[in-house]
C-alpha positions as CSV (number, residue, x, y, z in Angstrom):
1,M,88.2,-22.2,3.4
2,A,88.3,-21.4,-0.3
3,H,85.2,-21.9,-2.3
4,G,85.0,-25.3,-4.0
5,S,86.2,-28.7,-2.9
6,A,89.0,-28.3,-0.4
7,T,92.2,-30.3,-0.1
8,R,93.1,-28.7,3.3
9,V,90.5,-28.6,6.0
10,F,90.6,-27.4,9.6
11,L,88.5,-30.0,11.5
12,A,87.0,-28.0,14.3
13,R,85.6,-25.6,11.7
14,L,83.7,-28.5,10.1
15,A,81.5,-28.9,13.2
16,G,77.9,-27.9,12.3
17,F,78.5,-28.2,8.5
18,G,75.5,-29.7,6.7
19,V,76.1,-33.0,5.0
20,F,74.3,-33.5,1.7
21,D,73.8,-36.3,-0.8
22,P,74.5,-35.8,-4.5
23,N,70.9,-34.7,-5.1
24,G,71.2,-31.9,-2.6
25,D,69.2,-33.4,0.2
26,Q,70.6,-32.9,3.7
27,V,71.7,-36.1,5.4
28,G,72.7,-34.5,8.7
29,K,75.4,-32.3,10.3
30,V,79.0,-32.9,11.1
31,R,79.6,-33.3,14.9
32,D,83.2,-34.6,15.0
33,A,86.1,-36.2,13.0
34,V,87.5,-39.7,13.6
35,M,91.3,-39.8,13.8
36,V,93.9,-42.6,14.2
37,L,97.0,-41.6,16.0
38,R,100.2,-43.2,14.8
39,T,103.8,-43.8,15.9
40,G,106.9,-41.6,15.3
41,A,106.8,-39.1,12.5
42,N,103.6,-40.5,11.0
43,P,100.9,-37.8,11.4
44,P,97.4,-38.8,12.6
45,R,95.2,-40.0,9.8
46,L,91.6,-38.9,9.3
47,N,89.3,-41.9,8.8
48,G,86.0,-40.2,8.6
49,L,83.3,-37.9,10.1
50,V,80.8,-38.3,12.8
51,V,77.5,-37.1,11.4
52,E,74.3,-36.5,13.3
53,V,71.2,-37.6,11.5
54,Q,67.6,-37.5,12.7
55,P,66.5,-38.3,15.3
56,R,69.7,-37.3,17.1
57,R,71.5,-40.4,15.9
58,R,75.2,-40.3,15.2
59,I,76.7,-42.3,12.3
60,F,80.1,-42.7,10.8
61,V,80.9,-41.5,7.3
62,P,84.3,-42.6,5.9
63,M,86.3,-40.0,4.0
64,T,86.2,-42.3,1.0
65,K,82.5,-41.4,0.8
66,V,83.2,-37.6,0.9
67,T,83.2,-36.2,-2.6
68,A,83.6,-32.5,-1.8
69,I,84.0,-30.1,1.1
70,D,82.7,-26.6,0.3
71,V,81.9,-23.5,2.3
72,G,79.4,-24.7,5.0
73,Q,78.7,-28.1,3.5
74,V,80.1,-31.6,2.9
75,I,78.9,-33.6,-0.1
76,V,78.9,-37.4,0.2
77,T,77.9,-40.3,-2.0
78,G,74.4,-41.5,-1.7
79,N,75.1,-45.0,-0.1
80,V,75.9,-43.9,3.5
81,N,75.6,-46.5,6.2
82,L,73.1,-45.4,8.8
83,R,74.2,-47.7,11.5
84,R,74.9,-45.9,14.8
85,F,78.6,-44.8,15.3
86,E,80.6,-46.7,17.9
87,Q,84.1,-45.5,18.5
88,R,86.8,-48.2,18.3
89,A,89.7,-48.7,20.6
90,N,92.3,-47.3,18.1
91,E,90.2,-44.2,17.2
92,T,90.3,-40.7,18.6
93,L,87.7,-37.9,18.2
94,A,89.5,-34.8,16.9
95,I,87.2,-32.2,18.4
96,A,86.2,-34.0,21.6
97,E,89.6,-35.5,22.5
98,L,92.4,-33.7,20.7
99,T,91.4,-30.0,21.0
100,D,92.6,-28.5,24.3
101,R,95.3,-31.1,24.5
102,T,98.7,-29.8,25.5
103,V,101.6,-30.4,23.1
104,T,105.3,-29.3,22.9
105,L,107.0,-27.2,20.3
106,V,110.1,-29.1,19.1
107,E,112.4,-26.1,18.7
108,T,111.8,-24.4,22.0
109,G,110.3,-27.1,24.3
110,E,107.4,-24.7,25.0
111,Q,104.0,-26.2,25.8
112,V,101.0,-24.9,23.8
113,V,97.4,-25.9,23.6
114,V,95.8,-27.4,20.5
115,L,92.9,-25.4,19.1
116,D,92.4,-27.1,15.7
117,L,94.0,-29.6,13.3
118,A,94.4,-29.1,9.6
119,V,94.3,-32.2,7.4
120,D,95.5,-32.5,3.8
121,Q,94.5,-35.0,1.2
122,G,97.6,-36.8,-0.2
123,K,98.4,-38.5,-3.5
124,T,96.9,-41.8,-2.2
125,M,93.7,-39.8,-1.4
126,D,94.1,-40.4,2.4
127,W,93.7,-37.5,4.7
128,S,96.3,-36.8,7.4
129,V,97.3,-33.9,9.8
130,S,99.6,-31.4,8.2
131,Q,99.3,-28.4,10.5
132,V,98.2,-27.6,14.1
133,Y,96.5,-24.4,15.2
134,V,97.7,-23.7,18.8
135,R,97.6,-21.2,21.6
136,R,100.4,-20.1,23.9
137,G,99.8,-20.0,27.7
138,G,101.7,-16.7,27.7
139,G,103.6,-14.9,30.5
140,G,106.4,-12.3,30.8
141,L,106.7,-10.1,27.7
142,R,104.5,-12.5,25.6
143,R,101.0,-11.6,24.9
144,R,98.8,-14.1,26.7
145,G,96.7,-16.3,24.5
146,E,98.8,-15.7,21.3
147,R,97.5,-18.1,18.6
148,F,99.4,-19.4,15.6
149,V,99.7,-22.3,13.1
150,V,102.7,-24.7,13.2
151,D,103.5,-27.6,10.9
152,W,102.9,-31.1,12.2
153,V,106.6,-31.9,12.3
154,D,107.3,-29.0,14.7
155,I,105.3,-30.4,17.6
156,H,105.5,-33.4,20.0
157,G,102.5,-34.9,21.8
158,L,100.1,-36.2,19.1
159,S,101.9,-39.4,18.3
160,L,101.8,-42.8,19.9
161,P,105.0,-43.6,21.8
162,S,106.7,-46.6,20.3
163,Q,106.5,-48.6,23.5
164,D,102.7,-48.0,23.7
165,A,101.9,-48.4,20.0
166,Q,99.3,-50.8,18.8
167,P,101.0,-54.0,17.8
168,A,100.3,-53.6,14.1
169,E,101.0,-49.9,13.9
170,Q,104.5,-50.0,12.3
171,L,103.5,-52.6,9.8
172,L,100.4,-50.6,8.9
173,A,102.7,-47.6,8.0
174,V,104.5,-49.8,5.5
175,L,101.3,-51.2,4.0
176,E,99.6,-47.8,3.5
177,S,101.2,-47.2,0.1
178,M,100.6,-50.8,-1.2
179,R,97.9,-52.1,-3.5
180,P,95.2,-54.3,-1.9
181,A,96.5,-57.4,-3.7
182,D,100.0,-56.8,-2.4
183,I,98.7,-56.2,1.2
184,A,96.7,-59.5,0.9
185,H,99.9,-61.3,-0.1
186,A,101.9,-59.7,2.7
187,L,99.3,-60.7,5.3
188,H,99.3,-64.2,4.0
189,D,102.9,-64.6,5.1
190,L,102.2,-63.5,8.6
191,P,101.3,-65.7,11.6
192,D,97.5,-66.0,12.1
193,K,97.6,-63.8,15.3
194,R,99.6,-61.0,13.6
195,R,97.5,-61.2,10.4
196,I,94.3,-60.6,12.5
197,E,95.9,-57.8,14.5
198,V,96.8,-55.9,11.3
199,A,93.4,-56.6,9.7
200,R,91.6,-55.1,12.7
201,E,93.5,-51.9,12.4
202,L,92.6,-51.3,8.7
203,D,89.6,-49.1,8.1
204,D,86.5,-50.8,6.7
205,E,86.9,-49.9,3.1
206,R,90.6,-50.8,3.0
207,L,90.0,-54.1,4.7
208,A,87.1,-54.8,2.3
209,D,89.5,-54.2,-0.7
210,V,92.1,-56.5,0.9
211,L,89.6,-59.3,1.6
212,E,88.6,-59.3,-2.0
213,E,92.2,-60.1,-3.0
214,M,92.7,-62.9,-0.3
215,N,92.5,-66.6,-0.6
216,E,89.5,-68.3,0.9
217,E,91.2,-69.6,4.0
218,D,92.8,-66.2,5.0
219,R,89.7,-64.1,4.6
220,I,87.5,-66.6,6.4
221,T,89.9,-66.5,9.4
222,I,89.8,-62.7,9.5
223,V,86.1,-62.3,9.2
224,Q,85.4,-64.9,11.9
225,A,87.9,-63.1,14.2
226,L,86.1,-59.7,13.7
227,E,83.3,-58.5,16.0
228,I,80.0,-59.3,14.3
229,E,79.1,-55.6,13.8
230,R,82.5,-54.8,12.3
231,A,82.4,-57.9,10.0
232,A,78.9,-56.7,8.7
233,D,80.3,-53.2,8.1
234,V,83.2,-54.6,6.1
235,L,81.0,-56.9,4.0
236,E,78.8,-54.0,3.1
237,E,81.9,-52.2,1.7
238,M,82.9,-55.2,-0.4
239,D,81.8,-55.9,-4.0
240,P,78.5,-57.8,-3.6
241,G,79.9,-60.7,-5.7
242,D,83.0,-61.1,-3.5
243,A,80.9,-60.7,-0.3
244,A,78.6,-63.4,-1.5
245,D,81.5,-65.7,-2.2
246,L,82.9,-65.1,1.2
247,I,79.6,-65.6,3.0
248,S,79.0,-68.8,1.1
249,D,82.2,-70.2,2.6
250,L,81.2,-69.4,6.2
251,P,79.3,-71.8,8.5
252,A,75.6,-71.4,7.9
253,D,74.8,-69.9,11.3
254,K,77.6,-67.3,11.0
255,A,76.5,-66.4,7.5
256,A,72.9,-66.0,8.6
257,H,73.9,-63.8,11.6
258,L,76.0,-61.6,9.4
259,L,73.3,-61.1,6.8
260,D,70.8,-60.2,9.6
261,R,73.3,-57.5,10.8
262,M,73.9,-55.9,7.4
263,E,71.8,-53.1,5.8
264,P,68.7,-54.7,4.3
265,D,69.5,-53.6,0.7
266,D,73.1,-55.0,0.9
267,A,71.9,-58.2,2.4
268,E,69.2,-58.6,-0.3
269,D,71.8,-58.2,-3.0
270,I,74.0,-61.0,-1.5
271,R,71.1,-63.3,-0.9
272,R,70.1,-63.0,-4.6
273,L,73.7,-63.7,-5.7
274,L,73.8,-66.8,-3.4
275,S,70.8,-68.3,-5.3
276,Y,72.9,-68.7,-8.4
277,D,75.6,-71.3,-9.2
278,D,79.0,-70.0,-8.5
279,F,80.2,-70.7,-12.1
280,S,77.3,-69.0,-13.8
281,A,76.8,-65.4,-14.9
282,G,74.6,-64.8,-11.9
283,G,77.2,-66.2,-9.5
284,M,80.0,-64.1,-11.0
285,M,78.2,-60.8,-11.5
286,T,78.3,-57.7,-9.4
287,T,75.0,-56.0,-8.6
288,D,76.5,-52.5,-8.5
289,P,77.1,-51.4,-12.1
290,I,76.6,-47.8,-13.2
291,V,72.9,-47.5,-14.1
292,L,71.3,-44.4,-15.5
293,P,67.8,-43.5,-16.7
294,P,67.3,-42.6,-20.3
295,D,66.9,-38.8,-19.5
296,A,70.4,-38.7,-18.0
297,T,73.0,-36.7,-19.9
298,V,76.5,-37.7,-21.1
299,A,77.8,-35.3,-18.5
300,D,76.0,-37.3,-15.8
301,A,77.4,-40.6,-17.2
302,L,81.0,-39.2,-17.2
303,A,80.7,-37.9,-13.7
304,Q,79.7,-41.5,-12.5
305,I,82.6,-43.0,-14.4
306,R,85.1,-40.6,-12.9
307,N,84.2,-41.8,-9.4
308,Q,87.5,-43.1,-7.9
309,D,85.6,-45.9,-6.1
310,V,84.5,-47.5,-9.4
311,T,86.8,-50.1,-10.8
312,P,88.2,-49.7,-14.3
313,S,86.1,-52.6,-15.6
314,L,82.9,-51.2,-14.1
315,A,83.7,-47.8,-15.4
316,S,84.1,-49.1,-19.0
317,Q,80.4,-48.6,-19.7
318,V,77.1,-47.4,-18.2
319,Y,73.8,-49.2,-18.4
320,V,70.6,-47.4,-19.4
321,T,67.3,-48.7,-17.9
322,R,63.8,-47.6,-17.1
323,S,63.1,-46.7,-13.5
324,P,64.0,-48.0,-11.0
325,T,67.7,-47.9,-11.6
326,E,68.7,-50.0,-8.6
327,T,69.2,-53.7,-9.5
328,P,67.0,-55.5,-10.4
329,T,66.1,-52.5,-12.5
330,G,63.3,-51.5,-14.8
331,K,63.5,-52.6,-18.4
332,F,67.0,-52.7,-19.7
333,L,67.5,-50.4,-22.8
334,G,71.2,-50.9,-23.6
335,T,74.7,-49.7,-22.8
336,C,76.9,-46.7,-23.4
337,H,80.7,-47.3,-23.7
338,F,82.9,-44.7,-22.2
339,Q,84.7,-44.1,-25.4
340,R,81.4,-43.2,-27.1
341,L,80.5,-40.9,-24.2
342,L,83.8,-39.0,-24.6
343,R,83.0,-38.2,-28.3
344,E,79.5,-36.7,-27.5
345,P,78.5,-33.2,-26.3
346,P,78.0,-33.2,-22.5
347,G,74.3,-32.2,-22.8
348,T,73.4,-35.2,-25.1
349,L,70.9,-37.6,-23.5
350,V,72.3,-41.1,-23.0
351,S,69.2,-42.5,-24.6
352,A,70.4,-40.9,-27.9
353,V,73.7,-42.8,-27.9
354,V,72.7,-46.1,-26.2
355,E,74.0,-49.2,-28.0
356,T,71.6,-52.2,-28.4
357,D,73.5,-54.3,-30.9
358,L,74.8,-56.9,-28.4
359,E,72.4,-59.1,-26.6
360,P,72.8,-59.3,-22.8
361,I,73.1,-62.7,-21.1
362,G,71.0,-64.5,-18.6
363,P,72.0,-65.3,-15.0
364,Q,72.1,-69.1,-15.6
365,T,74.6,-68.7,-18.5
366,P,77.6,-71.1,-17.6
367,L,81.2,-69.9,-17.3
368,A,82.3,-71.5,-20.6
369,A,79.6,-69.6,-22.6
370,V,80.3,-66.3,-20.8
371,T,84.0,-66.7,-21.6
372,R,83.3,-67.3,-25.3
373,Y,81.0,-64.3,-25.4
374,F,83.8,-62.0,-23.9
375,A,86.3,-63.4,-26.4
376,A,84.1,-63.2,-29.5
377,Y,83.2,-59.5,-29.0
378,N,86.3,-58.2,-27.2
379,L,84.3,-57.1,-24.2
380,V,85.3,-55.8,-20.7
381,A,81.8,-56.2,-19.1
382,V,78.5,-57.8,-20.0
383,P,75.0,-57.0,-18.7
384,V,73.0,-59.8,-17.1
385,V,69.2,-59.6,-17.4
386,D,66.3,-61.8,-16.3
387,D,63.5,-63.2,-18.4
388,N,61.6,-59.9,-18.2
389,D,64.6,-57.8,-19.3
390,H,65.4,-56.4,-15.9
391,L,69.1,-55.6,-15.4
392,L,70.4,-57.8,-12.5
393,G,74.0,-56.9,-12.7
394,T,77.1,-57.1,-14.8
395,V,79.9,-59.6,-15.3
396,T,83.3,-58.0,-15.7
397,I,86.4,-59.6,-17.3
398,D,88.3,-59.7,-14.0
399,D,85.5,-61.9,-12.5
400,V,85.7,-64.2,-15.5
401,I,89.5,-64.6,-15.2
402,D,89.2,-65.1,-11.5
403,H,86.8,-68.1,-12.0
404,M,89.0,-69.5,-14.8
405,L,92.2,-69.6,-12.7
406,P,92.9,-72.4,-10.1
407,E,91.6,-71.7,-6.6
408,D,95.1,-71.2,-5.2
409,W,96.2,-68.7,-7.9
410,R,96.7,-65.9,-5.4
411,D,99.1,-68.0,-3.4
412,Q,101.2,-68.6,-6.5
413,L,101.3,-65.0,-7.6
414,D,104.8,-64.3,-6.2
415,H,106.2,-67.3,-8.1
416,D,104.9,-66.0,-11.5
417,V,106.3,-62.5,-11.3
């Protein structure tokens, strides 16, 4: 593997790689890779890695959390879920279950044994199998045990036969290239049973994105149909504001059960949001803005903004606070807009370019006042602070628009385009 972040990776070679957070602290070691086999010519998709953490506990790290794969190490974002890994019915372990499997070469019909699988990252940032490292059984004039690499399209034996495919598999292949809002709209038109089948086959992060774009009735139906652990995992991947809205619509006992199953920090964020009126700044805000200490540099800020998991509205500016930088933070010092950051030398401290001219808003500020504030100052996001100047979160323009539109606006989307 070439030095630096790789876009092609042989999975068996990852076994034993150290997994590190952005600060360089080791999280654990790679033990396997989680694949989803698909029908026809669709290559297996890599969903994530099985990582062993102390004490001998195995967790699942989705590929969306992997920021780089280097020689001997995997770098992940800091917010990895430490819940124990449980393999789902549609998942296959690449090293434990696919290596040593016999497959057939398309051109000759010869049977060979799988030694390793190479995955590539595509334009949609998904990872799927591109090549297979195989071994011949040998015989005759052939040298026994000959090893070579073949393209995925040149083998049979690692696809689901159409007659045995999961009920949602073919539809999932169509949905892969669609935006979450379009997937939500497509699922809305399906019968309840089919909608739930498809939702169950989406990975946690993809399903979280789709639920954020669904109407209240559809997303409640899906969450209530999921196993409780799966539902908790998906809620943890959602924007905290959207997750709070969804939980507030569930029966009280179901909501309490889900919150108990979530990671404590995620559950605490949602409980705090639920304490505010839905049409107030506190009820609309997200608790996951980009927050930096005053001694961070412009380069640090731009690196956070470039994170593909951050929405454009949240990436529009960073917030500078005293320690701690997790909401609710230490004293709020101001904001740095990304356009200002682009004009400054990378080594400049954010404290030197922080903007303090616009006052933040309080969590009880009503929707009408928040809307006027956005319009008056041409803003994309506004910080929300408490009476002691602790940053609680941020309200983004998409949250404001969402609350201004009628409740059924998502159902009417196709009529307006």
